[in-house]
C-alpha positions, 0 to 999 in steps of 0.5 A, spaced: 609 459 333 605 465 330 597 464 329 594 463 323 591 469 319 584 470 318 585 467 311 587 460 314 581 459 318 576 455 314 570 453 317 569 445 316 562 443 317 561 435 318 557 431 313 552 426 315 551 420 310 544 417 310 544 410 306 537 408 304 532 404 301 531 406 294 523 405 296 524 411 301 528 415 296 523 421 294 522 422 302 529 422 304 531 427 298 525 431 301 526 431 308 534 432 307 533 438 302 533 443 307 539 440 310 546 442 307 550 437 310 547 431 309 548 426 303 543 421 301 545 414 297 540 409 296 540 402 294 536 398 289 528 398 291 528 391 288 532 388 294 525 388 297 524 382 293 530 379 296 532 382 303 537 377 304 542 381 300 540 388 304 545 387 310 552 386 305 549 391 300 549 396 306 556 394 309 559 396 302 556 402 302 558 404 309 565 402 307 565 406 301 562 412 305 568 412 310 573 411 305 570 417 302 573 421 308 567 426 308 563 424 313 562 425 321 556 420 321 553 415 317 545 413 318 542 407 315 535 409 313 532 401 313 528 398 318 529 391 319 526 390 312 525 382 312 533 381 314 531 377 320 536 381 324 542 380 320 542 387 318 542 389 325 548 384 326 552 388 320 550 395 324 553 393 330 559 391 327 560 397 324 557 402 330 551 405 325 544 406 327 538 405 323 531 406 323 527 403 328 522 398 327 521 392 323 519 395 316 518 402 313 510 401 314 511 401 321 516 407 320 511 411 316 504 409 320 508 410 327 509 404 332 503 404 336 498 406 330 501 400 326 501 395 331 493 397 332 492 396 324 496 389 324 492 387 330 486 389 327 487 385 321 494 381 321 492 378 313 494 385 311 498 387 304 501 394 305 502 399 300 506 406 300 506 411 295 512 408 292 509 401 292 503 404 289 507 407 284 511 401 282 506 396 284 506 392 277 513 393 276 515 390 283 509 386 285 506 383 279 512 383 274 517 382 280 514 376 282 512 373 276 505 373 276 504 377 269 507 370 266 504 365 271 497 368 274 497 361 278 502 364 282 497 370 285 493 365 290 500 362 292 502 369 294 496 373 296 491 367 297 491 368 305 491 376 305 484 379 306 485 387 305 490 392 302 492 398 306 495 404 303 499 408 307 500 415 303 505 420 304 502 425 300 495 427 298 496 425 290 490 423 287 493 419 282 497 414 287 490 413 291 487 411 284 493 406 283 493 403 290 485 402 289 487 398 282 492 394 286 487 392 291 482 390 285 488 386 282 489 382 288 481 381 289 482 384 296 478 389 300 482 396 300 483 401 306 487 408 306 491 411 311 494 418 310 501 418 314 505 423 311 512 422 313 511 419 320 517 417 324 521 417 318 522 425 319 523 425 326 529 419 325 532 423 320 532 429 324 535 426 330 540 422 326 543 429 323 542 433 330 547 428 333 553 431 329 554 438 332 557 443 327 564 445 328 570 449 325 577 446 324 583 451 323 587 449 317 594 452 317 596 456 312 600 453 306 
């Protein structure tokens, strides 16, 4: 059998598919932009308000990714995110890893710092850059408070403060976060986290797939 000539040697770099929450889309795109072998697909951020739909939606994206036949690995950029362990059952069935922790606030703040903040004041409503930017749409209108103001104390009456975990130094987002706290009648605190543990988790997910070459026979 003759060895293939050099024209038949094609380097095939395995790709990684990251399936993420739409609330993390900007951060995921920014973190993966320097990585040529990573694709990002995101589910609608509105699932924040109905987390029961997350597990099956993630399963469908995993199956679609595998059907594409392009990916050596799939990683899910969700924490548990209110699914009560149901997402973990799906991921165990599928053999796919996810972000550590209970939710994206913990991912951004880091597990140790988040635990400290939560212990300091359990009655905290958390904001990220995404939620500060979309507070009116996802929280006020999404929960129907704009149409039924009497719902606000039902949803937020037991909260004592808003903590804004910022990923960027955007002054406009800081102002929006302060306005959100004022809208809810809550005390306001700001903690800059950057990408937190999201960056290291994505880097680790990509690192497990080592580049390799396949030799394709000449046609």
